[in-house]
N, C-alpha and C positions, 0 to 999 in steps of 0.2 A: 252196148246193150241198150234194148229199147224199154220202154216202160214195163211191159209184161216180164221181160227177164229180170228187171229190178225188183219188181214187185214179187217174183217167185223167189228170189234170192234174199229179200229182208223179211220176207214171212217164213221161210223155211230156217234162216239161221238160228232165230231165237229158241226154235224148237230143238235144233240139234245141240245147241249150247245147253239148255235144260236137261237133256238126256245125258250129256257129258257129266254136268254137275252131279246129277242123281247118281251115275255111276261111281265118279269119285267117293261121294259120300257113303254108300254102300260098301264099296270095296275097302275104305277106311275103316269101317266096322268089321269087316272080316279080317284085316290083318290084326287089328286090334293093337298096333304098336305105332307111337308117335313119329317116331324116325321114318319109317316106311309110308305113313300116311302123308308125311312132308313131302315125300318122292312123289307121291300120286298126285297131290296138289300142283306141284311144278309142272309135271307131266300133263295135268288136265288145263293150266292155264296156257301152256304151250300149243297143247290140240285146239283150244278154242281159237287162238290166234291163227293156226294152221288153218282151220276151217274157214275162218272169214276169209284169209288170203285166198284158198282153193276156190272159195264161192263167187269173189269176184274176178279171179284170173284164169280158171280152167272150167271146161265143159264137165257135165255131170250127168249120169245115168237117170233117167226118169222112170223108175220102177212101176209108178202109178200114171196113167193117163188120165186127162181131164173128161174122157169120154167124148168130146167132139159133138156133142148134141146141140149146140148152138148154131143159129142161123147167123148167116152173113152179117146182118144188120144188128143182131143183138151181140155178135162178137166185137163189132165196131163201136158199139156203144159201151160195152163193159172195158174195151181197150181205153177209150176215152176217159171212162171212170178212173181207170188205174193211173192214168197219165196224172190226173189231178191229185189222186191220192200221194203218189209217189212224189209230188211237188211240196205238198203239205207235210210230209214225212221228212223230206230232205231238208225243209225250213227248220222244223221243231229238232231235228237230230244236230244240225249245225250250231243251233243255240245251245242245246244241252252240252254238247261236246266242248265248245269254245268255253262255257262257263266253268266245266270241269278243268279245262287246260289252265284257265286264268287264275282258278283258285289253288291249283298246284303250283302254278308259278309264283303266286303270293306266299305260299308256305314256304317254298324253296328260298326266296328273297328273306322272309322273317327269319328262317332258321340260319341263313348266313350272317343276319344281322346278330342274331342271339350268339354264335360263335364268335363274332368279332368284338361284341361290346359287353357281353356278360359271361364270358368264359376266359380262362387263361391256360396256357400251355403247363402241363404237370413238370415239377423239376425233375431232374435225374434222382435225386434223393428221395423224393415223393414216390417214383416209380419204382426204386429199388425196395421199398418198404412195403408194397404191396404184397399181400399174403398169397404170391404165387410161387410155385417151385418149378425145377428144370423141365418135368414133365408136362407143364401146362403150355402146349403148343400156342404161340402168339402169331398172328398174321403178319405177313412182312409190310414194313412202312405203317405199322400201328401208329395212330396219334392219339395221345391220351390228353383229354381236357379237363379241366376242374371249373364246375360252374358256381356262380355266386349265389344262386337262387336255390331255393328248397324246391325240387321235384323229383319224378322219378328217374333213375339212371336209365340211360338209352344208348344205343348204338347207330351207327348211320354209316354209309358208303356211297359215294359218288366216283371221285378220283382216288381216294385213300380211305381205309377203314379208320374209324373214329369211335371212341369210347367217352362219354361224358357222364363224369360223376358229379353229384351236387357235393359241396364242401363238408356238408353235415355228415355225409356218408363215411367221410375219411377218418370223422372220429368215433364210429360204431365198433364195436367189438369185431376182433378178426374173423369169426366164423360168418357173420353178416356180409362183410365185406367181400370174403371169399366166394360166397354164395353168388352174389351179384356178378362178381368178376367172371365166374365159370359160365354164368348164365349167359352174359352178354358175349363172351369170347365165343360160345357155342353157336350163337347167331352168324357171328362173322365166319366160324369155320366151315359151317354148312352152306354158306353161300344163301343164307335167308334174305339178306337186302336185294338179290337177283330175284328171289322169287315175289318178294314185295314189288320190285318194279314191274314184273310180268303181270301181276295182280293188278297193280294199277294203271297198266294198259289196258287190260280188259275192262276194268271199270271205267276208264275215258270213252273207249269204243262203244260199249254196251251199258252206257251209263243209265238206262231206261229200266235194264232188265232186272227183276226181283231175283232170279237165280244167280247172277253175278252178285248181287248184295249178299245173298246168303253163303254163297263159295269164298267171299271174302272173310265173313266173319268165321266160318269155320277154319280157312286157311290161318288165320291170325292165331285162333286158340290153338291149333295143332303146332304151330311154330313153337308157342310158349310151354306146350305140354312137353314137347321133345326136350327143349332147354332146360326145364326144371328137372326133368327126369335124369338128365346128364348131370347137372349140378348137385342135385340130391344124393345121387348114387355113389358121388366120388367120397369114398371113405364111409359109405353106408350111413349117412347122415339125413336121412329123410325127415325125422322128426324135428331136429335143428333146421332143417331148410323151411319146414311149416312155420316155424317162429319167424323166420326172415320174411315169408310172406306176409304173416300177419303184421310185422313191424313196417313194411312197405305200405300195406293197406291203410294203416293209421296215420302214416306221413303222407299219403298219396295226394298230390297236387296236380297230376298230370305230367305231360311233357311235351315238347314242340311236336307238331303234326308231321306227318309223313316220316316219322323215325321208328325204330323198332324198340320201343320202352319196355322196361321190366314191369312196369305196372301201370297201364293207363286207366282202366276203369275197375271200379271194386267189384263189380258183377263177374267179370274176367277172372279176378283174383279168387274169387269165391268158387269158380269152376275149376280154376287150377288145383286150388286146395282139395276139392272133392277129388280131383282126378289123382293127385298123389296118395291120397288116403284109399284109394281103391287099390292102388298099386301095391300098398303095403299090406292089404288084405289079400291081395292075388297071390296065388302060389305058381303062376306061370314062369317058366324058366327063361331067361332073357337070352337072346342070341342063339337059340336053339335051332337045329335043322329044320323044326316044324316051321318055326317063324319065317325063316329064310325061304322056305318053299311057299309058304302063303305069300309071302311078299312078292317073289316072281310070278307065281299063278296071278295076283293082283294086277301087276303091271301088264302082264300079257293080257289078260281080259279087258283091262282099259284101252289098249292099242286096238284090240278086236273091236271093242264098241266103237270106237272112233271112227274106224274103218267101215264099218257098216252105218253109222251115223251120217257119214260124209255123202252118202248115197241117199239119204232121205229127203225127197224135196216133195213139198205140197203140190198137187195139180192145180194150181191156179193161174197158169201161163195161157192165157186165152189164145196165143198165136203158136203154142205147141203144136207139132205135127205128129199126126199118129202113125206116120211113115218110118219113124226113127225112135229108138229109144235114147238117143244120146243128143243132149243139147247142144247147140252151136257155141263155137268159141267167143268169149266176149272179144268186142271190136278192139279194145286197146291190146290185147295179148295176141289177136290175129295180126294186127299190123305189125307188130314186132316180129312175129315170125314170118309174115310176107317179106319183109325187109332183108331178112336171112335166107331169102329163097325157100322157105317151107310154105307149103301151101295147106292151109286149113279151114274148114267149112265155118264161116262165121255168120250164117242164115239159117233161118228155118226151112225145111223142106215142106212146102205147103200143100195141103190137100187138093185134089182136084176139084172139089165142090166149093171152095172159095179160096180166093188169094187177097191176103192183106198184107201181101210184100208192100206194097207201094205205101200203106199207112204207117208200117212200122220204119219204112225209110225216112219218111217224113219227121217221125218222132226223134230220130237218132240225129237228123240234120238240125 
Protein backbone atom coordinates (compact mmCIF):
# COMPACT_ATOMS: atom_id res chain seq x y z
CA UNK A 1 0.00 0.00 0.00
CA UNK A 2 1.24 3.48 -0.83
CA UNK A 3 0.46 6.52 1.30
CA UNK A 4 -2.67 7.47 -0.66
CA UNK A 5 -4.13 3.98 -0.33
CA UNK A 6 -3.39 3.97 3.40
CA UNK A 7 -4.87 7.45 3.74
CA UNK A 8 -8.01 6.27 1.94
CA UNK A 9 -8.28 3.28 4.28
CA UNK A 10 -7.64 5.02 7.61
CA UNK A 11 -10.05 7.87 6.82
CA UNK A 12 -12.84 5.62 5.55
CA UNK A 13 -12.77 2.92 8.25
CA UNK A 14 -13.78 5.26 11.12
CA UNK A 15 -16.82 6.34 9.10
CA UNK A 16 -17.74 2.72 8.40
CA UNK A 17 -17.39 1.84 12.08
CA UNK A 18 -19.55 4.81 13.12
CA UNK A 19 -22.36 3.71 10.79
CA UNK A 20 -22.22 0.11 12.06
CA UNK A 21 -22.38 1.24 15.70
CA UNK A 22 -25.32 3.55 15.00
CA UNK A 23 -27.07 0.71 13.17
CA UNK A 24 -26.63 -1.66 16.13
CA UNK A 25 -27.96 0.95 18.57
CA UNK A 26 -31.04 1.64 16.44
CA UNK A 27 -31.72 -2.04 15.76
CA UNK A 28 -31.37 -2.81 19.48
CA UNK A 29 -34.13 -0.32 20.17
CA UNK A 30 -36.19 -1.95 17.43
CA UNK A 31 -35.97 -5.46 18.89
CA UNK A 32 -36.35 -4.12 22.46
CA UNK A 33 -35.07 -7.34 24.01
CA UNK A 34 -31.78 -7.65 25.83
CA UNK A 35 -30.96 -11.15 24.58
CA UNK A 36 -31.41 -10.11 20.95
CA UNK A 37 -29.47 -6.90 21.54
CA UNK A 38 -26.56 -8.94 22.91
CA UNK A 39 -26.54 -10.93 19.70
CA UNK A 40 -26.54 -7.74 17.66
CA UNK A 41 -23.57 -6.36 19.59
CA UNK A 42 -21.60 -9.57 19.07
CA UNK A 43 -22.31 -9.42 15.33
CA UNK A 44 -21.46 -5.72 15.39
CA UNK A 45 -18.03 -6.22 16.97
CA UNK A 46 -17.27 -9.11 14.59
CA UNK A 47 -18.34 -6.92 11.67
CA UNK A 48 -16.05 -4.09 12.79
CA UNK A 49 -13.09 -6.46 12.97
CA UNK A 50 -14.09 -7.84 9.57
CA UNK A 51 -14.22 -4.35 8.06
CA UNK A 52 -10.73 -3.62 9.37
CA UNK A 53 -9.38 -6.88 7.94
CA UNK A 54 -11.05 -6.37 4.57
CA UNK A 55 -9.86 -2.77 4.38
CA UNK A 56 -6.21 -3.79 4.69
CA UNK A 57 -6.33 -7.14 2.85
CA UNK A 58 -8.76 -6.84 -0.07
CA UNK A 59 -9.64 -4.39 -2.85
CA UNK A 60 -12.87 -2.41 -2.76
CA UNK A 61 -15.26 -0.58 -5.03
CA UNK A 62 -14.90 3.16 -5.41
CA UNK A 63 -18.45 4.34 -5.80
CA UNK A 64 -17.36 7.99 -5.59
CA UNK A 65 -14.46 9.32 -7.65
CA UNK A 66 -12.36 12.25 -6.52
CA UNK A 67 -13.11 14.07 -9.76
CA UNK A 68 -9.56 14.08 -11.11
CA UNK A 69 -9.50 17.89 -11.23
CA UNK A 70 -5.98 18.21 -9.83
CA UNK A 71 -3.00 19.00 -11.97
CA UNK A 72 -0.01 16.68 -11.81
CA UNK A 73 1.98 19.12 -9.66
CA UNK A 74 -0.94 19.64 -7.25
CA UNK A 75 -1.51 15.88 -7.04
CA UNK A 76 2.19 15.38 -6.36
CA UNK A 77 2.15 17.95 -3.53
CA UNK A 78 -0.99 16.44 -2.03
CA UNK A 79 0.55 12.99 -2.18
CA UNK A 80 3.64 14.21 -0.31
CA UNK A 81 1.36 15.79 2.32
CA UNK A 82 -0.52 12.50 2.72
CA UNK A 83 2.79 10.70 3.24
CA UNK A 84 3.59 12.97 6.19
CA UNK A 85 0.07 12.70 7.61
CA UNK A 86 0.22 8.90 7.45
CA UNK A 87 3.60 8.86 9.21
CA UNK A 88 2.31 11.08 12.02
CA UNK A 89 -0.90 9.05 12.36
CA UNK A 90 1.10 5.81 12.44
CA UNK A 91 3.24 7.08 15.32
CA UNK A 92 0.22 8.32 17.30
CA UNK A 93 -1.75 5.10 16.70
CA UNK A 94 1.22 2.92 17.69
CA UNK A 95 1.68 4.85 20.94
CA UNK A 96 -2.02 4.59 21.79
CA UNK A 97 -2.27 0.92 20.79
CA UNK A 98 0.83 0.03 22.81
CA UNK A 99 -0.54 1.89 25.83
CA UNK A 100 -3.83 -0.02 25.64
CA UNK A 101 -2.03 -3.36 25.35
CA UNK A 102 0.30 -2.58 28.25
CA UNK A 103 -2.63 -1.48 30.42
CA UNK A 104 -4.61 -4.63 29.60
CA UNK A 105 -1.61 -6.85 30.22
CA UNK A 106 -1.11 -5.14 33.55
CA UNK A 107 -4.75 -5.74 34.46
CA UNK A 108 -4.46 -9.44 33.63
CA UNK A 109 -1.33 -9.72 35.79
CA UNK A 110 -3.09 -7.95 38.68
CA UNK A 111 -6.10 -10.25 38.26
CA UNK A 112 -3.87 -13.35 38.30
CA UNK A 113 -2.25 -12.11 41.51
CA UNK A 114 -5.71 -11.45 42.95
CA UNK A 115 -6.75 -15.05 42.25
CA UNK A 116 -3.54 -16.44 43.73
CA UNK A 117 -3.21 -14.24 46.83
CA UNK A 118 -6.68 -13.04 47.79
CA UNK A 119 -8.91 -15.97 46.84
CA UNK A 120 -9.33 -19.59 47.78
CA UNK A 121 -11.04 -22.47 46.02
CA UNK A 122 -14.52 -23.30 47.30
CA UNK A 123 -14.82 -26.55 49.20
CA UNK A 124 -17.17 -29.27 47.98
CA UNK A 125 -19.40 -28.61 50.98
CA UNK A 126 -19.67 -24.92 50.12
CA UNK A 127 -20.47 -25.68 46.49
CA UNK A 128 -23.12 -28.20 47.52
CA UNK A 129 -24.72 -25.63 49.83
CA UNK A 130 -25.16 -23.05 47.06
CA UNK A 131 -28.85 -22.34 46.33
CA UNK A 132 -28.84 -23.99 42.91
CA UNK A 133 -30.99 -26.83 41.65
CA UNK A 134 -30.66 -29.46 38.96
CA UNK A 135 -32.24 -27.21 36.35
CA UNK A 136 -29.46 -24.62 36.65
CA UNK A 137 -27.00 -25.63 33.94
CA UNK A 138 -23.37 -25.20 35.00
CA UNK A 139 -20.56 -24.62 32.49
CA UNK A 140 -18.13 -27.49 32.11
CA UNK A 141 -15.01 -27.29 34.27
CA UNK A 142 -16.39 -24.33 36.23
CA UNK A 143 -14.09 -23.01 38.96
CA UNK A 144 -15.60 -21.49 42.12
CA UNK A 145 -13.49 -19.05 44.13
CA UNK A 146 -14.13 -17.20 47.39
CA UNK A 147 -12.50 -13.81 47.87
CA UNK A 148 -11.30 -12.54 51.23
CA UNK A 149 -12.13 -8.95 50.23
CA UNK A 150 -15.41 -7.07 49.93
CA UNK A 151 -16.18 -6.38 46.29
CA UNK A 152 -18.80 -7.04 43.67
CA UNK A 153 -19.12 -10.69 42.59
CA UNK A 154 -17.82 -11.32 39.09
CA UNK A 155 -17.06 -13.97 36.50
CA UNK A 156 -14.06 -14.43 34.25
CA UNK A 157 -13.04 -16.83 31.52
CA UNK A 158 -9.74 -17.31 29.78
CA UNK A 159 -8.79 -20.98 29.90
CA UNK A 160 -11.68 -22.04 32.13
CA UNK A 161 -14.84 -20.33 33.42
CA UNK A 162 -14.48 -18.82 36.88
CA UNK A 163 -16.96 -17.27 39.32
CA UNK A 164 -15.60 -15.26 42.25
CA UNK A 165 -17.81 -14.53 45.26
CA UNK A 166 -16.83 -12.34 48.21
CA UNK A 167 -16.95 -14.25 51.48
CA UNK A 168 -19.50 -11.81 52.90
CA UNK A 169 -21.95 -12.76 50.14
CA UNK A 170 -22.02 -16.37 51.33
CA UNK A 171 -23.57 -15.11 54.59
CA UNK A 172 -26.43 -13.33 52.81
CA UNK A 173 -29.91 -14.82 52.62
CA UNK A 174 -30.58 -17.51 50.04
CA UNK A 175 -32.54 -15.30 47.61
CA UNK A 176 -29.75 -12.72 47.28
CA UNK A 177 -27.11 -15.39 46.72
CA UNK A 178 -29.26 -17.24 44.19
CA UNK A 179 -29.88 -14.07 42.21
CA UNK A 180 -26.16 -13.36 42.01
CA UNK A 181 -25.34 -16.93 41.00
CA UNK A 182 -27.99 -17.00 38.27
CA UNK A 183 -26.74 -13.67 36.96
CA UNK A 184 -23.10 -14.78 36.74
CA UNK A 185 -23.98 -18.19 35.32
CA UNK A 186 -25.98 -16.51 32.56
CA UNK A 187 -22.91 -14.46 31.62
CA UNK A 188 -20.96 -17.68 31.13
CA UNK A 189 -23.80 -19.61 29.49
CA UNK A 190 -24.29 -16.99 26.78
CA UNK A 191 -20.54 -16.58 26.10
CA UNK A 192 -20.43 -12.98 27.29
CA UNK A 193 -16.68 -13.32 28.05
CA UNK A 194 -16.17 -13.90 24.31
CA UNK A 195 -18.16 -10.79 23.45
CA UNK A 196 -16.16 -8.89 26.06
CA UNK A 197 -12.96 -10.09 24.34
CA UNK A 198 -14.22 -8.93 20.92
CA UNK A 199 -15.17 -5.60 22.47
CA UNK A 200 -11.70 -5.26 23.99
CA UNK A 201 -10.06 -6.07 20.65
CA UNK A 202 -12.08 -3.34 18.93
CA UNK A 203 -11.21 -0.95 21.76
CA UNK A 204 -7.50 -1.68 21.33
CA UNK A 205 -7.46 -1.26 17.55
CA UNK A 206 -9.75 1.78 17.51
CA UNK A 207 -8.82 3.31 20.86
CA UNK A 208 -9.21 6.81 19.41
CA UNK A 209 -12.76 6.37 18.11
CA UNK A 210 -15.63 7.83 20.24
CA UNK A 211 -18.10 5.46 18.56
CA UNK A 212 -16.19 2.49 19.99
CA UNK A 213 -16.34 4.01 23.48
CA UNK A 214 -20.09 4.46 23.02
CA UNK A 215 -20.45 0.89 21.73
CA UNK A 216 -18.53 -0.52 24.71
CA UNK A 217 -20.79 1.25 27.21
CA UNK A 218 -23.95 0.12 25.43
CA UNK A 219 -22.76 -3.47 25.05
CA UNK A 220 -21.81 -3.65 28.73
CA UNK A 221 -25.23 -2.41 29.83
CA UNK A 222 -26.99 -4.74 27.40
CA UNK A 223 -25.17 -7.76 28.81
CA UNK A 224 -26.21 -6.77 32.33
CA UNK A 225 -29.80 -6.14 31.22
CA UNK A 226 -30.01 -9.64 29.77
CA UNK A 227 -28.55 -11.40 32.81
CA UNK A 228 -30.77 -9.31 35.11
CA UNK A 229 -33.87 -10.34 33.18
CA UNK A 230 -32.96 -14.04 33.27
CA UNK A 231 -32.09 -14.03 36.97
CA UNK A 232 -35.15 -11.99 37.92
CA UNK A 233 -37.61 -14.01 35.85
CA UNK A 234 -36.71 -17.32 37.50
CA UNK A 235 -39.70 -17.82 39.75
CA UNK A 236 -41.07 -14.39 38.77
CA UNK A 237 -39.04 -12.66 41.46
CA UNK A 238 -38.37 -9.29 39.84
CA UNK A 239 -39.31 -7.36 42.98
CA UNK A 240 -36.92 -9.37 45.16
CA UNK A 241 -34.22 -9.07 42.51
CA UNK A 242 -34.53 -5.29 42.73
CA UNK A 243 -33.76 -5.64 46.45
CA UNK A 244 -30.64 -7.61 45.52
CA UNK A 245 -29.51 -4.83 43.19
CA UNK A 246 -30.06 -2.29 45.97
CA UNK A 247 -28.03 -4.39 48.42
CA UNK A 248 -25.17 -4.76 45.92
CA UNK A 249 -25.26 -1.01 45.30
CA UNK A 250 -24.92 -0.35 49.05
CA UNK A 251 -21.92 -2.68 49.34
CA UNK A 252 -20.41 -1.85 45.94
CA UNK A 253 -16.64 -1.45 46.06
CA UNK A 254 -15.96 -2.34 42.46
CA UNK A 255 -14.27 -5.44 41.12
CA UNK A 256 -11.02 -6.22 39.30
CA UNK A 257 -10.85 -4.65 35.85
CA UNK A 258 -11.37 -6.69 32.65
CA UNK A 259 -13.98 -8.93 34.36
CA UNK A 260 -17.77 -9.21 34.11
CA UNK A 261 -18.78 -7.79 37.48
CA UNK A 262 -22.28 -7.95 38.95
CA UNK A 263 -22.15 -4.26 39.83
CA UNK A 264 -19.15 -2.16 38.85
CA UNK A 265 -20.64 1.35 38.86
CA UNK A 266 -23.60 2.71 40.80
CA UNK A 267 -24.77 4.65 37.75
CA UNK A 268 -25.04 1.38 35.82
CA UNK A 269 -26.94 -0.23 38.72
CA UNK A 270 -29.44 2.63 38.57
CA UNK A 271 -29.91 2.10 34.82
CA UNK A 272 -30.41 -1.63 35.39
CA UNK A 273 -32.99 -0.95 38.09
CA UNK A 274 -34.89 1.38 35.78
CA UNK A 275 -34.75 -1.26 33.05
CA UNK A 276 -36.26 -3.94 35.30
CA UNK A 277 -38.98 -1.57 36.49
CA UNK A 278 -39.89 -0.85 32.87
CA UNK A 279 -40.14 -4.61 32.32
CA UNK A 280 -42.56 -4.91 35.23
CA UNK A 281 -44.75 -2.18 33.77
CA UNK A 282 -44.54 -3.58 30.24
CA UNK A 283 -47.17 -6.00 28.98
CA UNK A 284 -44.93 -7.33 26.21
CA UNK A 285 -45.08 -11.12 25.83
CA UNK A 286 -41.69 -12.75 26.02
CA UNK A 287 -40.43 -15.18 23.37
CA UNK A 288 -43.39 -14.36 21.12
CA UNK A 289 -43.27 -14.97 17.39
CA UNK A 290 -43.28 -11.20 16.91
CA UNK A 291 -40.11 -10.82 18.98
CA UNK A 292 -38.38 -13.63 17.08
CA UNK A 293 -39.40 -12.09 13.77
CA UNK A 294 -38.03 -8.71 14.84
CA UNK A 295 -34.77 -10.33 15.90
CA UNK A 296 -34.30 -12.10 12.57
CA UNK A 297 -35.20 -8.93 10.69
CA UNK A 298 -32.75 -6.87 12.76
CA UNK A 299 -29.90 -9.34 12.19
CA UNK A 300 -30.63 -9.40 8.46
CA UNK A 301 -30.69 -5.59 8.34
CA UNK A 302 -27.38 -5.41 10.21
CA UNK A 303 -25.71 -7.76 7.72
CA UNK A 304 -27.09 -5.64 4.88
CA UNK A 305 -25.79 -2.44 6.49
CA UNK A 306 -22.33 -3.98 6.93
CA UNK A 307 -22.31 -5.15 3.31
CA UNK A 308 -23.21 -1.68 2.02
CA UNK A 309 -20.88 0.13 4.41
CA UNK A 310 -17.96 -2.08 3.38
CA UNK A 311 -18.07 -0.35 -0.02
CA UNK A 312 -18.29 3.17 1.39
CA UNK A 313 -14.90 4.76 0.78
CA UNK A 314 -14.08 8.44 0.86
CA UNK A 315 -12.66 9.89 -2.41
CA UNK A 316 -9.38 11.05 -0.84
CA UNK A 317 -6.91 8.89 -2.79
CA UNK A 318 -5.07 11.35 -5.01
CA UNK A 319 -3.67 8.46 -7.08
CA UNK A 320 -7.06 6.82 -7.69
CA UNK A 321 -7.64 6.24 -11.40
CA UNK A 322 -10.92 7.20 -13.06
CA UNK A 323 -10.47 4.32 -15.51
CA UNK A 324 -11.71 1.72 -13.04
CA UNK A 325 -14.00 1.59 -10.02
CA UNK A 326 -12.06 -1.24 -8.37
CA UNK A 327 -9.09 -0.37 -6.21
CA UNK A 328 -5.86 -2.35 -6.58
CA UNK A 329 -5.13 -5.25 -4.27
CA UNK A 330 -2.99 -4.36 -1.25
CA UNK A 331 0.64 -5.24 -1.92
CA UNK A 332 1.00 -7.81 0.88
CA UNK A 333 -2.12 -9.73 -0.20
CA UNK A 334 -1.14 -9.56 -3.87
CA UNK A 335 2.30 -10.99 -3.11
CA UNK A 336 0.77 -13.99 -1.32
CA UNK A 337 -1.61 -14.62 -4.23
CA UNK A 338 1.24 -14.28 -6.72
CA UNK A 339 3.18 -16.93 -4.77
CA UNK A 340 0.25 -19.29 -5.36
CA UNK A 341 0.14 -18.47 -9.05
CA UNK A 342 -2.86 -16.13 -8.88
CA UNK A 343 -2.33 -12.92 -10.81
CA UNK A 344 -4.08 -9.81 -9.45
CA UNK A 345 -3.66 -6.10 -10.09
CA UNK A 346 -1.77 -4.35 -7.30
CA UNK A 347 -1.25 -1.01 -9.06
CA UNK A 348 -3.42 1.89 -10.15
CA UNK A 349 -4.46 2.28 -13.76
CA UNK A 350 -3.23 5.82 -14.22
CA UNK A 351 -4.88 8.33 -16.51
CA UNK A 352 -3.13 9.35 -19.70
CA UNK A 353 -2.88 13.01 -18.61
CA UNK A 354 -0.57 12.28 -15.67
CA UNK A 355 1.53 9.39 -14.46
CA UNK A 356 2.41 9.23 -10.77
CA UNK A 357 3.36 5.58 -10.84
CA UNK A 358 7.01 6.36 -10.17
CA UNK A 359 6.11 8.52 -7.14
CA UNK A 360 3.89 5.80 -5.69
CA UNK A 361 6.57 3.16 -6.26
CA UNK A 362 9.14 5.29 -4.43
CA UNK A 363 6.76 5.60 -1.45
CA UNK A 364 6.15 1.82 -1.27
CA UNK A 365 9.91 1.18 -1.41
